[in-house]
N, C-alpha and C positions, 0 to 999 in steps of 0.2 A: 695689108694696106700700107700705102706710103704715108709718111708724115710730111706735112706741107707747112712751111713757115710763111705766114702772111701778115700784112700790116693793114690796119684800118684807121682812117683819120676822119674827124669831123672838124671843120674850121668854123670859127665865129659862132660857137654854141651860145644859145640864149637861155632864157629863164624857164623854159618848159623842157621836160625830159625828152631827149632825142635818142634814137637808137643808134648805137655805134657798131654793134656786132650781134648777129643772131647765129646760133649754132646750126649748121646745115643738117638736113634730115638724116637721121640714123648715124650721126657722127658724135664723137667726143672731141673737145678742144681744151687746150691749156693756155691760159693767159700767162705770158712770160714777161710782160712789161706793160705799163700804163702810165704815160706821161701827160700831165696837165700843164698847160702854159697860159698864164694870164697875159694877154697882149695889150692890156690897157696900162695907164700910168697910175691907177688907183687900185687898192686892195679889193679883192672879190672873195666870195666863197663858192665852193663847188660841191656837187653831190654826184657820186657814181654808184649805180645800183645794178644788181642782177635781178631781173624779173624771172623768177623760177616758176614758170607756168606749167611745169611738168605734172602729169597726173599723179595724184596721191600726195603732192607736196603742200596742198592747201593754199596754193598761190602765195607762198611766203616770200615776198620780195625782200631782198637783203641788200643793205648798203655796204659797199666797200669803204666809202668815206661819206660822211654827212656834214655839210657846212664846214668843210676843211678850208682854212684861210690860205690864200695865195697872194702875196704882196704884188704890187704893180710891177710888170716886167719880169716876173719870176716864173719858174717852173718847179713842179714837184713830181716825183715818181711815187705812185701809190701802191705798187706791187713789189714787195720785197721777197716774195717766194713765188710759188706757182699757184694758180687758181684753176680748178677743173670746172669746165662747163659741159653740160650733157644735153642729149636729145633722146627722148624715150620712144620715138617712133611716131608720136602724134604731135608733139610740140617740143620746142627746145628753149634753153636759157637765152635771155636777151640782155646784153649789156647796154645800159642807158646812162646819159650824163646830162646835167643841167648846171647853169651858173647863176649867180645872183644879179648879174648885169647883162643886158642884151649885147650879143655879138662880142663877148669879152674873152672867151675861152677857146683854145684849140686843144684837141685830145688826139693822142697817137697810141694805138694799142697794138702790141705784137702778140700773135697767136700761133700756137702749134696746132694744126688742124689734122683731122683724120687719125687721131690717136687711138690705138687699140689697147 
């Protein structure tokens, strides 16, 4: 299989968890970057979560960051290594994001997809 570099973005994220990326059927993916940008003039907090709905995992959702503070007009990179996401044939990991203020956050995720 070929490895495919892809970018996924959500603009103006609000206070409810939003899906940024879902692992494709029968694939594995690696997050190689995840940038959060506060586009307001005031500080906000953000949550980034992996919904691990894979069979046998007990639906153990995991936070990459929880209530991380981002000053107004600033960005943070939350991935300093690599994070593997999987699909078990029936369901796959889902990356989600939320912010403390409506339409305050942009997220950009870089993914290496189709990893064997």
